C-alpha positions, 0 to 999 in steps of 0.5 A: 788396787784397793787401799785397805788400811790393815796391819797383820794384827788388825781385825778384818771381822771379829776374830779374823785377823788380816795377817800377812800377804805370805801366810796362806790362807790368811785374809792378807793373802786372798786380798792379795791374790784378788788384787791380781786377779783383776776384775774376773774370775771365771773358772767355774762359770759356763759362757755368760749370756747363756740360756737358763737351760744351759746354765743350769745344766752346767751345774746340774752335771757338776758339784760334788764328786764331779771334777770340773774338766769332767763337768765341763766335758760332760756340758759340752757333750749335751751342748754339741748335740743340741739336747739343751736346746731341742723343742722337746727336752729329752727324756731321762733315758736320753740324758743317761744315754749321752752321759753314759759315754765315755767323755774325752778329758785331757786326751784321756777318757774319762766315765762320768760318775753319776749318769743316771741320777743327773739324767733324771734330775736334768730331765726334771729340771729343765721340764720346770723352767720350761714350763714356769720359768723362774723370776730372775730379777731377785737373786734370792727369790731366784736361788729359793725357786731352784731349790725347790727342785730335785738335786738342788741345794743351796751350793748349786742353786746359788752357782745357777744364780751367780752363773745366770745373773752374775749376782754378788748377793749370793756366794758359792760355798763348798768344802774348799772354801769352808775349809778356808773360812774355817782355818782363818776362824771366819767359820766356826769348826762346827758348821757343816755344809749344806745345813749352816749355808745361810749362816755361812753365807752371811759371814762370807759376805760382810768378810768379803765386804770388809776386804773390799772384794767381790763376792763372786772373786772371792768366793772363785779365787778361794775355790780354786786355790784351795783345790790346788793346795788340798786337792 
């Protein structure tokens, strides 16, 4: 547990009052949630210690318009047949065939939304990291390298970096986290993703530091809770 010395009226960062933990979604609420969580929040990460190809595929299959349960089911389909560990990266057509078959999620069959688009991106990205593996020692340059690949914007790149090296130097900011930050005045209402990603991320990292919460815990909790509250 952290010993935060904030009163409800105190500003955690300029313009953002701490509030009370029973008020959703105040900083006090997030701090209480983080304390309950302890050291880990693993709702949207692939299994730790997996090869980069598998982490990258997991994140490329997710994102906008793909529910997490479907994301995981699609990744497990590719993983089960060995497509992510094959000697030769499967072709876009082969990936598309695998993603076009309905997936079993919570006992029901669901169609994956973007089989053709994601199949093409997977093929290009997996060939790229095989032919010229990125340097994973510096999280920021690692992220910049990933963003050169088609279909990988700052959020997906940050998600891959977090999954692969567990870095707290990057934040995974999506519409749920953006909404939470905007509601408490952390993010200006005019800010948009992905256009303002770096500016949003700087504010988020300062906010996490002020609350004494690891970035990786705070963005994961915000994502999960806002998803439950607002769908």
